[in-house]
N, C-alpha and C positions, 0 to 999 in steps of 0.2 A: 076530760069526754072525746071519745071517736067518734068521725064522721066520714062519710063521702063525701069527696071533694068535686063539686059540681058548682059550687059559685060563681057568678061574676059579675062582673062592675057595669055601669052602667055604658061607662065611657073607656076603654082600654088606657090606662098609665101608657109612658115611657118610662122604660126601668134604665136604672145604672146598674150592673154590677162590679164593686168595687175589689177590686183583686183577683187576676183570674190565673192563681194556680191549681190545686187537683181541686178544690172544690169549686170554686169561681168559674174555672173555664167549663166544662159541663153543665153548670146553673143556667149561666149565659146563654149558651146553645140551645139547651131544649126549652128555655124561655122564648128565644126566638122564633119557636115553632109558634106562638099564639102573641107575643107583641112585641113593638119597638124595643129593641135593647141597643145599651151603649157598655162595651166590656171596655173597662178603665183598669190600667194598669200603669205604673210608674215605671216602669222597665220597657223600653222601645226595643229592647230584641225581642222580648216575651211578645209583645203588639207585633212588629213583622212576623214571628213564627206563626201565630195562629190567624193573620193576614192572609198568609199562603197556604194556613189550610192543611199545617202540620201541628202537632201537640207532642212535644219533647216528654213531658211528661208520661204519658201512655204510648210512644210511638205509634201514635194511630194517625191516619190521613182521613180527613174530612172536607166537606165542601159549606164554607160559611155561607149562610141565606142571607140577602139583600135587607132582611132584617134584624141583621145584627151589625153594628158599627164596631170595629176597635179601636180605641185611643188611647194616648197618653195626656194628652190636650183637657187639663180640668175647664177650659172654656165650653168644651164638648157637655160637660156633665150640669148644665143648665138648662139643656134641654127635658130633664128628666123632673118625675114628680113620686118617683117610688128609689130609695137606693139599698141596694142589699149590699151589706158589707163582708165579705169574706177573704179576711186577709189572717197570716198566721197570728199564734197566739204561743209561742216557747216559752222556755223558763230562761234566767240566769242561771250563771256557775255557782250561783249560792243558792239554786232551787227556788226562786221566790219569779212572779209571772211578769215575763218581759212583754209590756204592754206597749210599746214601740211603736208597732204596726198600729196596733188597734186605735192609737193617739193620733198616727197622723192620717190616719184612713179618717177620721172622726172630723181633724181639723179641714179635713180638704173638704169632707160634704158639707160640714159646716160653711164655708166660704162661700157654697153656690146654694145655701137653703132656701125657699122661699116660702110663702103662706100655706098650708095644708100639706107640706112633703110628707112621706113619709121614711123612714129608715129603718133597715130590718138588719140586726146585725145577728150571723151565722157562727161567727168565730168563738171557739170554744173561750168560756172565762168563768170566773166566782159569782155566787149567789150575790146581786144589787150592783156590780159592775157596770149593767148597759144603762140601769136607771143613776146611778150616784157618780159614776165617772164619763160614761162615754156622754149621756144626754146633756153633762154639764160642758162639755167641752163642746157639744153644738150650739147649745147656748151660748157661750160665751162668745165663739166664734162668728155666729150668725147674727146675733144680738137679737133672737127670736127667744120665745118663750115655751117650753115643751106642757103638751096637752090644752095648748091654747092657739099657740102659730104652728107648728107641727108635733108629730106623733112618731114615737117609736117602739119595737117590736123584738122579739127574739126568736129564733128559730134555729136552734144549733143545728150545725150539719152532720151527716149521720155518712157520710161517704165511706167506703170501704175498699181500699185501695186494690186491684186484682181482683175483687169478687164480681162476679158475670152473674150470679142471681141475685143478690139484693144489691136493687140499682137506685139511683134516684127514684126514678118511677114507681116501685115497689115498696120500699123502704116507706113505714108510716112516716108524715110530717109533723115533727112537733112543732106547735107553735104558741105566741102569747105575746100579748099586746098592752101600752098605757092604757087604751081604752077602749070600752066594743066598738065602735065606731071604727077605730084604727084594726082591730082583728077582722073583722069583715072585710076589710081592703087587705089583709095579708092571705086571709083565707081563699079571696078571688083569685090573688096572685097565684099562690102556691098549688089552689085546685086547680089548674091548669095541666101540670106538669107531675101530677104527685097520683097514686091511688086510692089514698087515705089522708085524712088529716088529723092528728090529736090535740085537742085545743088543751091549752093547761090554764090552772085558773090564775095567775099571774106569772111574769116575766123571771119573775125570782126563783119560781119554783120547776121554769122550765131549764133554768141555768144550774139550779142544783141537779135536776135529773140527767143532762147531759152527763156530769161531772160522776155521777155515781155509776151511770153506764159503766162506763171505762174503767171505774175503780174497782166496780165488783169483781171485772175481768181479770185486772192489776192483781189481786187478790187471790181468786181462784188459780191464774199461774205460782205467786206466789208459793201457795200452798205445796202445787206438786214439784217446784223446784226443790221447796225445802225437804220432801220426801225423796228427792233424789239423792242430796246431803246426806241424810239420815241411812239412807240405805248405804252410800258408799261407806260410812262410817262403821256400818255394821256387818260391811260383806256381802251386802246381799242386790240383786238385780233387781234397780228402781223401777226398768220397763216390765220386768215379772211381774212385781209387785202390784201394778199398775194396772195389767192385765187382768190378773187374778181379781183387783177390786173393783174392776170392770161390770164382771159377771153381774156384780150386783143392780137390777133395773134402775137402783137412783143414785148410782155412783156418776159425777158429773166428768166426760173424759176431755179432761183439760192433760197436757202433756207440759215436760219439762222443758226449757231450753229461752234463749236470749231473749227478754224483752225491751223492743224498742219503738220506733213509731211517732207518730203523731200527737196521739191520744195516750195510750196505754200508762205510756212512761213520763206523761208531764201533768193531767190532769189532776192525778192525786195531790200534785206538788200546787196545784190553784187552790183545792179542796182545802188541804193545810194550812195555805197561808190564811186566805179569809177566817177560817177558826182560829188560828193562833190571833188574830186580830181582835176575838172576841175569847179570850184567854182560855181557850180552850183548844190541848194538844191529841190530836186523833190518834189511838193507838196501835187498833187493828190496822189501818187504813199506812201508818209511816211504818210498822214492823213489814208489810207486804214491800213496801218499796224497798226498805232495807235488803230484804232477803234476793230481791231482784236484779239490787244494783249489784249484789254479791256475786251474781251467778259467773261473769267473765272469771272474775280469782278464781273461783271455785274450777269453774272448768279448765283453765289454765295449771292448775296444781293439779289436776286429774290428770292430763295428757302428759306432763312431768312424770307422775307414778307411772303411768303404761308404758314411758320409755323405758324405765329403771328395771320392769318388772321384764320387759321386753327386752333386756341388755343394750339397749340403743342410748347414743349417747346424744344429750341434750345439744351440746355446742355444736353437732357436727350433723345433727338430723335438718332433714329438709321438712318441712310440714306446708302441708295445702288447706287452706279454709274454703268451701265450700259456702259461699253465700255471702254478701254483701247487703243486699237488700233487708229493710229491717224485720221482713216475713218471707213466706214460699211463695211462689208464682206472682211477684209483685215485685216493679221496677223503684219503687221508693225507697230511699237511704236514709230518711230521715230520721235522727237519732238510732241508726243503727251501732248494735253493741261489738259488732266483729271487731272494726278497729279498736276498742280497749282490750281485747281479747288478744289480737295481733302482739298490740303494743306487749304486754304482760308475759306471751310467748319470746317475743326478742329479748326479755330482759333477762329469761332465764336460759339464752344463750341458742333457742331454734331460728332456724334460716325460714322464715314465713312467707309465703305465698298466698294471695285471695285471690279467688277466680268468681266471677260470677255473669253468667251472657247475657242476665236480663237488664243491667246496670249501664250508662252512661260513663263509659272509662274516663274522661275528661273531667266531669262532674263528679266522679268520684276523688279525682284526684285534686280539685279546688275544695272540695267539703272536707278531706281525709288526708292530704298533704302526702300519699303515697299515690303507685302507678299497679292497678289490678291488672291479673295477665290479660290479655287478648285471648289467649287460647291456650289449650292443656297438648296440643299437639307436639308430639316428641320430648315430653318433658316427666319424669319421674322423680317420686316422692318417697318419703319415710314415714308418712303419717299423712294418713288425709281423714280433714273433719269436715264431716255434712251437720252443716247448719241450719241451712234451708232446705226443704223435699221440693226443691223444682221441680217440675216434668223431665225438664232436661238432664237435671244430675241423674234424675232416676230412671231414666232411660239409655243410660250410659254403663257401661261395665267399670268402675274406679280399680279394680284391679288391672286393668290394662295400664295405668299410670303409678303405679305404685312397685316401688322394689321386692326385691324376692324376699327380703326381711321386712315385714310391713304392718302398720298397723292402720285398719279403717275402722275409724271411731266414729258412731252412726248414732248425733243425741237426739234424732228424731224417729227411732227406731222403724225406719222407710228402707234398709238394705237386707235382703236376708242374708248376703254374703258378709258382712259386717263380723270383722273379726272383736270387736269390743263395742258395748253399748254402755246406756248411763245405766 
């Protein structure tokens, strides 16, 4: 059910946003325009930077309003009656859900929970996790009873980093709750900061909807990635094939590429996890993930083949990978597949450098264990690979950084002067 967002509570609650990452920080700031808000994060460095009015995730300066109080002191959370938990839900090395942050946040909130408090989870997770995992932690920690003493809701984040068109305000907010009254309270909160709400019949339906939103995109990209692999085997140009196919009105315009990020490359594993617990192994979902996980290896082989065709020696060739964030025009490096491609190329003997003007170099070194280039000034490469079509890259003439005998491999089909494409 979709509705316009204008309900209000008789008395405005104090809201605590727990987790001030890509989701929580902008949400806390938006809510502070209408409510008293406590922005809570255990990372004292993160609290200090936000207090100073700077967000390293977006590289933006802002003025924190008086209604927004940043804190890493659990004691401050006792003032709130509504808690919104927006912590990361990554995967472990075996591709199963890592609920560590969700567990810890639930324990923290549970330790300050009072009668009639409301807890809303924004973290992406699998169906039944909110009610059967998170709520049980809240009950155990607080000694209170769900739907008698406190209430839970679910409103999955739909933040799209780097997207200035689809924003917190304009993206329809999906909401669900454990009781009708709790749903009204959630509607009254989010209704102040978004243009429209969609009410799901249950928390589990909202959890499932969030997963398939991203799984659908993962599958669409997997198909065109396999198209690229098939065309390579057949000696055809994937970019030309896809351009021809797009001439049909209902062909979906997806493009091949590396699939990373905090959602698309993670959420299908959450869905697979709960389904396998129900003795069902998803087939299409699993194959889509397999194809996308194979893309770095495919590109490494393709680049090696291009060097052989161009009579370049892999053990001497200098390679420049353009793009370390997980997608174009975005600073977010979570689950970037560029480091995997870099590693596979180095194993083949290439001398590889990575450049991305949007990212934080020190953070990249901490995350991936290597230093990206700070500048391209004065550098020359044998092979330049465009992985992300950042505006900054498209404004450059990459031929200026290429040796006389060179390859400019454009996997995004964005450079008119590229020597090779998928």
